[in-house]
C-alpha positions as CSV (number, residue, x, y, z in Angstrom):
1,M,67.4,116.7,97.2
2,L,70.4,118.5,95.6
3,Q,70.3,119.3,91.8
4,S,72.4,117.1,89.1
5,T,74.1,120.4,87.7
6,T,75.4,120.8,91.6
7,I,76.9,117.4,91.6
8,K,78.2,117.6,88.2
9,F,79.9,121.1,89.1
10,L,82.0,119.5,91.8
11,K,83.1,117.1,89.5
12,D,84.1,119.2,86.7
13,L,85.8,121.5,89.5
14,R,87.8,118.3,90.7
15,N,89.7,118.0,86.8
16,N,89.7,121.9,86.4
17,N,90.7,123.3,90.0
18,N,92.2,126.6,89.1
19,K,90.8,130.3,89.2
20,S,90.6,130.9,85.4
21,W,88.4,127.9,85.0
22,F,86.7,128.8,88.0
23,D,85.6,132.3,86.9
24,E,84.2,130.9,83.6
25,H,81.9,129.1,85.6
26,R,81.2,131.3,88.3
27,K,77.4,131.1,87.5
28,I,77.2,127.6,87.9
29,Y,79.4,127.5,91.1
30,E,76.7,130.2,92.6
31,A,73.6,127.9,91.6
32,G,75.4,125.1,93.1
33,R,75.8,127.3,96.2
34,A,72.3,128.0,96.1
35,D,71.2,124.7,96.2
36,I,73.4,123.7,99.2
37,Q,72.3,126.5,101.1
38,M,68.7,125.6,100.3
39,M,69.2,122.0,101.8
40,V,71.2,123.4,104.9
41,G,67.8,125.6,105.3
42,K,65.7,122.7,105.2
43,L,68.2,120.6,107.6
44,I,68.4,123.2,110.4
45,P,64.9,122.7,111.3
46,A,64.8,119.1,111.0
47,I,67.6,118.8,113.3
48,A,66.2,121.4,115.8
49,A,63.1,118.7,115.8
50,F,65.2,116.6,118.2
51,D,68.3,118.7,119.3
52,E,66.7,122.2,120.0
53,P,69.6,124.7,120.1
54,I,70.2,124.1,116.5
55,G,67.3,126.0,115.3
56,T,68.7,129.0,116.4
57,L,71.3,128.8,113.6
58,Q,71.7,130.8,110.2
59,V,72.2,129.2,107.1
60,K,75.5,131.3,107.3
61,D,76.6,130.0,110.4
62,C,76.7,126.5,109.0
63,T,78.3,126.9,105.8
64,F,81.8,126.6,104.5
65,R,83.5,129.0,102.2
66,I,84.6,126.7,98.8
67,N,88.2,128.3,98.8
68,R,90.8,126.6,100.7
69,D,93.3,128.1,102.8
70,V,96.9,126.9,100.9
71,R,99.2,129.1,102.9
72,F,100.7,126.2,104.6
73,S,99.8,123.2,102.6
74,K,101.7,121.3,99.9
75,N,98.7,121.2,97.6
76,K,98.0,124.5,96.3
77,S,94.8,124.1,94.7
78,P,92.6,127.1,95.4
79,Y,89.4,125.6,96.0
80,K,87.5,122.6,97.8
81,N,86.1,119.9,95.4
82,N,83.3,119.6,98.3
83,M,80.7,122.1,99.6
84,A,79.8,121.0,103.0
85,A,77.9,122.2,106.5
86,Y,78.5,121.5,110.5
87,F,75.5,122.3,112.5
88,S,76.3,122.4,116.3
89,R,75.2,125.0,119.2
90,G,77.7,128.1,118.7
91,G,77.8,127.3,114.6
92,K,80.6,126.3,112.9
93,K,83.4,127.7,114.5
94,A,82.2,126.6,118.3
95,S,84.5,124.0,119.8
96,V,81.8,121.4,120.7
97,A,80.4,118.2,118.9
98,G,77.6,118.3,116.1
99,Y,76.9,117.1,112.7
100,Y,78.6,117.5,109.2
101,F,77.2,117.1,106.0
102,H,80.0,116.7,103.1
103,C,78.7,116.8,99.3
104,E,81.5,115.6,97.1
105,P,80.9,113.2,94.3
106,G,81.7,109.8,94.8
107,K,82.5,110.6,98.3
108,S,79.6,112.0,100.1
109,Y,78.9,111.5,103.8
110,A,76.9,112.6,106.9
111,A,78.8,112.4,109.8
112,G,79.1,114.0,113.6
113,G,81.2,113.7,116.7
114,F,84.1,115.9,117.8
115,Y,86.9,116.4,115.0
116,S,90.5,117.2,116.7
117,P,89.3,118.4,120.4
118,M,92.1,120.6,121.7
119,P,94.2,118.8,124.5
120,V,91.8,120.1,127.4
121,E,88.8,119.1,125.9
122,L,90.4,115.7,124.8
123,N,91.3,114.9,128.3
124,K,87.6,115.6,129.5
125,I,86.2,113.2,126.7
126,R,88.6,110.7,128.0
127,Q,87.9,111.3,131.8
128,E,84.3,111.0,130.8
129,I,84.4,107.7,128.6
130,D,86.8,106.4,131.4
131,Y,83.9,107.0,134.1
132,S,81.2,106.2,132.3
133,F,82.2,103.3,129.9
134,E,79.2,101.4,130.7
135,E,77.1,104.1,129.4
136,W,79.2,105.0,126.4
137,K,79.4,101.2,125.4
138,K,75.6,101.2,125.9
139,L,75.3,104.2,123.2
140,I,77.7,103.1,120.7
141,T,76.5,99.2,120.7
142,N,72.9,100.3,120.5
143,R,70.9,98.4,117.6
144,T,70.2,101.6,115.9
145,F,73.5,103.0,115.9
146,K,75.4,99.9,114.6
147,K,73.0,99.8,111.7
148,Y,73.8,103.2,110.9
149,F,77.3,103.3,111.7
150,P,78.6,99.5,111.2
151,K,82.3,100.4,111.6
152,G,81.5,102.0,114.9
153,V,83.6,104.8,116.1
154,D,86.3,106.1,114.1
155,G,88.9,107.7,116.0
156,I,91.0,108.5,112.8
157,E,94.0,108.9,114.8
158,S,95.0,107.1,117.7
159,L,98.0,107.0,120.2
160,V,100.1,103.9,120.0
161,R,100.5,104.0,123.9
162,P,98.0,104.8,126.4
163,P,97.4,108.2,127.5
164,K,99.4,109.6,130.3
165,G,97.1,108.3,133.4
166,Y,95.6,105.2,131.6
167,D,96.9,101.3,131.6
168,E,96.8,99.2,128.6
169,N,94.6,96.8,130.4
170,N,91.9,99.8,130.9
171,P,88.2,98.2,129.1
172,A,88.0,101.6,127.5
173,I,91.3,101.9,126.1
174,L,90.6,101.5,122.3
175,Y,88.7,104.6,122.9
176,L,91.2,106.3,125.1
177,K,93.9,106.1,122.9
178,M,91.7,107.9,120.1
179,K,92.5,111.7,119.2
180,H,88.9,111.8,117.2
181,F,85.5,110.5,117.8
182,I,83.4,110.6,114.8
183,V,80.8,108.2,113.1
184,S,79.7,108.7,109.4
185,K,77.4,107.0,107.0
186,P,78.1,107.4,103.1
187,F,75.7,108.6,100.5
188,T,76.1,107.8,96.6
189,D,75.5,110.5,93.9
190,A,71.9,109.2,93.4
191,E,70.8,109.3,96.8
192,L,71.8,112.9,97.2
193,Q,69.5,113.8,94.3
194,N,66.7,111.8,96.0
195,K,63.5,113.6,97.2
196,T,64.0,112.3,100.8
197,L,67.6,113.5,101.3
198,V,67.2,115.8,104.1
199,K,65.2,113.3,106.1
200,E,67.6,110.8,105.6
201,V,70.4,112.9,106.7
202,A,68.4,114.4,109.5
203,K,67.7,110.4,110.5
204,V,71.4,109.8,110.5
205,F,72.0,112.6,112.6
206,E,69.4,111.9,115.1
207,T,71.2,108.6,115.5
208,M,74.2,110.1,116.7
209,K,72.5,112.4,119.1
210,P,73.2,110.4,122.3
211,M,77.0,110.2,121.6
212,I,76.9,114.1,120.6
213,D,75.2,114.5,123.8
214,F,77.7,112.2,126.1
215,L,80.7,114.4,124.1
216,N,79.3,117.6,124.8
217,R,78.4,116.6,128.3
218,A,82.3,115.8,128.8
219,V,83.8,119.2,127.4
220,E,80.9,121.8,128.7
C-alpha cells in the first residue's frame, strides 16, 4: 500500500510545479519517494515469482527520477506529476517488453508491453504477429486477459496505411499498423492505499506475461 501523504504530495505538486515550492516540500517528497521505493522493493520478488529474471533487479534499476527533461519540450514544468517504475530483464533502460507501474492521483495504472520500439524491433514484432497470428489472437482473447484488459491491446498510435510488405486484408492488420503494444488497468487513489496493492498489481502483471513473452521472443 502507498501512504496518503504520497498521493497528497503529488496532488499538490500538480498545482505547484516549480522549484521553490518543491524545495520547501523536499522532505515530504523524499518520504514519498521512499514510499514508492518500498513498494517497488516488494513488487520485484512478487513479479519474479512468475518471471524469474526480474528477481535480479534492484529498486534503482526500476525507478525514475522525478525531474523532467525540458530541453526539447514546450512544457517547462521542472517535475513530473507522477512516480513510476518499469520492470524488465535488463532494467528500465533495456529495449525490451516489460511491466510498468504509474502513480499519479486520479490517473494511476499498471501497464505493460512494448512502448515505442525502434524500427528494427517494430518490424520484428509485426513479422512475429503476422507469422503467429493465431497464437497472438489466443493470448489477447483469453478470458482472464479480457477481464483485466477489456479495451485490449492499445497501439496508442497507428499507421493509416498498412506497413510496407503487408496487405490491408491481412487478418492481423489492426495490430500490424500499431506503433506500440500496450495493455493497462487503472487504479483509483483508494486502491493505491489498499493493503493488497502489491498483490493486485502483481496479478495484473502476471496476466499480461504471455503477451510480454511473445513480444520479447519477437525482438530477441
